[in-house]
C-alpha positions, 0 to 999 in steps of 0.5 A: 874336498878337505880344502873346500870344507876348511874354506867353508868353516873358515868363512863360517867362523869369521862370520860368527866372529864378526856377528859376535863382535857386533853383538857385543858392541851393541850390548856394550853400547846398551849397557853404557847408555843405560849406566850413563844416560838411562835416567835422562832418556827415561825422563824424556820418554815419560815426558812424551808418553805422560803429560799433565792436562788441565781440568777446567773448573765449572764457573758458577751460575748467576741467578735472579731472585727467583732462581732464573738463570741469568748467566751459565756455562754451557759445553760447546765444541770446536769442530775441525777436520783432518782433510789430508788424512791418509785414511781418506782416499782421493776416491772417498774425498771426491765422491763425498766432499760435495755431500759433506759440504751440503750437510754442513751448510744445512746444519750451520746455515752460515755459509753456502754449500759452494763455500764449504766445498771450495774450503774443503778442496783447498784444504785437501790441495794444501795438505791441511790437517787441521781445517776449522769448520765451526768454533762453537758447535753444540752437543746436538750439532756434534751428534748430527755431524757424526752422521755426515758423509766421511765423518760417519767413518769414525774419528780416525778414518773420517778425519773429524776432530772435536775440541770440547770447551765451555762458553758463557751464555745468557738465557735471557739475551740482552736483559741486564746484559751489562749488569751481568757483565763478563771478564776477559783476563787477556785484556784485563777487563772485568765488567759487571757481576762477572768481573766483580765476583770473578774470584768466587765464581771462577772456581779452581782448575785441577790437573790430571796425568794422562798417557799417550796411546796409539793414534796420539790419544791420551787416556787418564792415569790414576796418579797421586799428584792429580788435583780435582777441580773445584767448581765456582760458587753461584751468585743469587742477585736481587734482580727480578727478570720479569721486572727487568723485562718491564723496565727495559722495554719501558725505557726503550719506548721512552728513548724512542719517543724522545729520540734520545741517545742513551738512558738508564732506569733503576728499580728499587724495592723500597722496603729492603733496598734491593735492586730489582731491575737495572737497565742501561740502553744506548742507540746503535745506528747500525741496527737502529735500535737500543742495546745494553752497551754501557752501564750508565746507571753505575759509571756515568757522571751526569747532573742528577736533575730532579732527583736532587730535590730530595737531598735539597729538602732533607737539608732544608728540613734538617737545618732550617725552620721551614714547614711542609705546609708553608706556602711559596709563590710559583711566579707562574713557573719562572724566577730569576737569579742574577742574570739567569732564569729558573723555569719549571719544566711543566706548568704547575698551576696557573700562578699563585702559591703552593705548599712546600709539600706540593712543590716536592710532589709536583717537582717544582724547580722554581719553588724548591730553588727559592726555598734553598736559595733563601735559606742558604744564600748567606751560609752556603757552606752549611748546605754543602757540608750537610751533603758531604756528611751524608756523604754524597761527595764520595763513591758508594764503593759498590763492587761493580767496577766503573763507578764515577767519582761524585763532585759537589762544589764547595763555596771555598773554591771561589773559582768555581762558585757562582751566585747561581750555584745554590739554585 
């Protein structure tokens, strides 16, 4: 009996000693790690547990002169689904996938029920845990989604993933679309008012420290290094959306009547110089309609046509002795300069003379060109330098990008100056 007891005690002591040595080894290792690697491991742990998240600033609104919103930021949600979630059993998926597909097709109306069902089944088979459902769902869409089969089980059990973001919306659609513009920093595109005043309306993003909790969620943590976002400034334009609508529709009607490819219209309030409407339309063969695709009013270089008669008359009245009541022969609407003919676009009168005032009012090409030719043919540089002094040969320097560089010939450049240049 004594030998058996001694044998048992010896075994117990040996086991105790082994456990003690093992325990001391663990404690020693813990102490060693704490002293040599503790700070580094603690930092790694904090990096995984704590993380700074960017807080997006609200972009400023763009409004017309009556405070109607022309551009604003609205919240939308990217909708995805963890189709292979361990919380979605095969039975649940097989029983409810058909109903879920039907609900999705009815909500978004962009794909059929069979398309969504095929998409869900393939994602389940492939183990897809991040299936894209919709990129820009509204808050109302999101509320409805949460009542759908499978999704109604909640965030974790139903596999619904929502990613909030903001998108830019234009409440009046195509109205002044190109003037309002957009920005795309990835492609370095800054168009219209959005691009011109980007630094003012984009605001300044902030950041916030968050801590990871169960299921991978992050919750905010108050930290002295948090930076609150600063919202962008609003822009109030001189555009009147009602006048913009009238101008755009009137331009579109004329473009259809003329079968033209493009056109633009600018409406200015004369007493203030405020631009009340600015519209540029281009024909789209796919839709067989006109759309704002390019700002011809600002960026296109074209001959000004009859609008240049104003500059011609300013030069003539300023630099010569003509009188608005002087009479000039219309020559029945046709006159000749060297080997070329100048014609009136429409019949002014049945021959005879009209005053210079009437010529301007009726936009007579013949009479205005005759006045300018007779007064400046011997000293064309006087006319051109008057235009340079205004200065019509330089850009206006408006903030919206894309303004073209004006070009007005000078008689010193003999290569491009002709006998017909002045008229």
